[in-house]
N, C-alpha and C positions, 0 to 999 in steps of 0.2 A: 289676902291672896287673890281676891277678886275672881275673875272668870277662869283663872287657872284651875279652880276646883271643878270646873265643868268639863275639863279635858278627859276623854276616854282613851285608855291605852290598851291595845290588844295586839296579838300576834298577827302578822300579815305575810303574804307570800313574798318570796325573794325577788321576783320580777318587778313587783310594785315598789318594794323598798329600794331596790337598786336604782330604778329609774328616778325616784325621788332624790336619792343621794347624789346621783350624777347631776341633777338639776339644781341642787341647793347646797351641797357641801363645797367649801372653798377650793378643795382639790379637784372637784369634778370626777372623782374616782371612787370605786367601791373596793373593798377588801375581798379578794376572791374566796377566802375560806369562811366568810361570815355565813352562819347557818341558822341564826335565830334573830328575827327582825320584829321589832315592836313599832306599830304605827300609833301616832298621837293625833286624835281627832277632836275637832271643835266645830260645832255647827254642822256636824255630819260630813266634814271634809278632812282629808289628810293634810296635816300641817307640820308633821315632824316624824322623823324616823331614828330609831336607835338600833344599831346592828351589833350583835355579839357573835363570837366564834372562838375557836381554839387559838391560843396564843401562837403567833408566827414562830417564835423561838421558845418552844416549850421547855427544852432542856435547860436553857439559860434562865428560865423564869420560875420553874416549879419550886426551887429552893428558897424563894423569897418568903414563903410562909412554911413554918416547920410542920413536918408530917403530912405534906400534901400528896395525895394520890394523883396518878397521871391524868385522870379526867375529873379532878375535883376543883378546877378553876377555869375561868373563862375570861376572855378579853372583850371589853367594850371598845370596839375598834372604829366605829363611825357614829357620829351624832350630827344630824342635819335638821334644822328647823327653819321655817320661813318666818317672815315678819308679821304674820297674822296673829300669832300666839302672844298672849299678854305676858307681862313681867312675872317672873318666878316659874314659868312653864317648864323650863328645862329641868330644874331640880325636882319639881313635882313628878315629871315623867320618869326621871331616873329612879326615884323612890318607888314608884308604882311598878316599874319593870323589875326592880330588885325583889319586891314582894312576890311578884308572879314567878320569878325564878326560884325563890325559896320554897314556894308552895308546890310548884310543878316539877322542879328539878332539884330535889333536896340533896342530891349528891354534890352539887356545886357549893363549895365552901367559901370561895372568895372571888373577887373580880379585880382585874388589873386594867388600867387604861393609861394612855400617854397623851400629854398635851404638847402640841407643836408650837414651841416658842420661837420658831424660825419664820412661820408664815401666818399663824392664826392667833393663839393665845396661851396663857400660862396656866390654865385650868381653873378659872373662876367657878365654873359650874361644879367641878369635882369637889372643890373645897366647900361649897355651899351644900353639897350632898353628903358630906361626912366622910369623904375619902381621905386617906392619910398620904402625905407627901413622903416618898421614900427615895427620890432621886432628882437631882438637878445637874444636868451634864451638858457640856457644849455639844452641839449637833455633830454627830459622826455618821449619820445615816442618810439624811435627805440631801440630794445633790441635783445639779443640772447635768444631764447626760445629753450632749449635743443640743443644749439649750432647752431641753424638756425636763421639767421637774419630776424626779422619780426618787424612790428609796434605793439606796445602793444595793439592796437585795435584788433589784431588777437586773443588775449585771449578772447575778447568779442565774436567775430565771432565763436569761437570754443565752446562757452558756458562755459568757465572756470571762467569768472568773470561777474558781473552785470554791470560793467562800464569799458571803455577802457581808462579812463583818470586819474585814481588814482594810483599813485606809491605805495600806501598802500596795493594794491592787491598783490604785489610781495611776501611778506612773506606767504600769504595764498596759492599762487601757489607753493611755495617751500615746504609747508607742504603736498601738493598733489603729490609731487615727481617730479615737474618740476624744471629744472635748469634755472634761469632767471638772465641775466646779462645786465644791461643798458649800452649802448655804450657811451663812453666819447666823448664829442664834443658839437656842437651847432646846433640849428635850426634857420634859418633866414627867416623872413616873409616879403614879398614884395607885393605891390599893384600898379596896373596901372589903372588910371582913364580914361576910354574911354569918359565918359561924364565929361568934365573938369569943369562943373558947380557944381559938387558934392564935398562934403567935407569929407576928412578922419578924423575920430574922434580920432585916436591914434596919438601920437607925431611922426612926421616924423624925423627920425634919420639921422644925417650926416653919410656918409659912413665911416668916420674915427672911428665911434663907433665900427666897426668890429675889428680893430686893438686894440682899447682901451680895449675890452673885450677878446682879444687874441683868437678870433673866426675865424681867417683867414684860409682858406683851398682852394687848387686848385688841381684838378685832383687827389683827395685822399691824397694829401700831405699837412701836417700841415705847412703852410707858410703864413706870413702876406702879406697884400697888399703892404706895403712899401718894403718888400724884393723882391717882384715881380717887382716893379718899378725899384729898384736898379739893378736888373739883366738885365733889358732892357736898 
């Protein structure tokens, strides 16, 4: 693991975390409801941030794990690392953050996260960190709204629609003069059980399902997992 063992992970203030995410995450955006931020330090400098917070769609998410209480799960909604950190840093940092959550917030039973296979990647780090794949679906959320990339939830936040989940809202937006283009790609859903006694209610998919659905992506490049293995 080399120098990855030297990385220190600790809670940091939101203003520092959010600025780092804006500077280093491919989207350039933070998730507004992130409320727990871990900084990853090497050589006494910040080189990575992991931001956690309540799931944006708690009602639609809580039943993914049987018997979950309203505040017993959390979403890892941003990971941003610069190029200074060595190989294996991301999976090590996630593992440390999970241990810290388990120790200091024992009411949190599981973690959900999403991989953006339309712009970034299919979740290589999640798989390396022991997350289970529970969903591979064609993108129905990330779009261009007047040529600006946003989640379709943004239309709800702006008061343009009564729901942020229905693609049927798109024609209505276009009638109001908005140009809406859904991005082509996939969204992948991952779950990590901190409490191993709990049961995921969704089918746990083999990672081969990613290539089966042609959903592979790495660093913004459309590429299958098999092609990546062949290159190595």
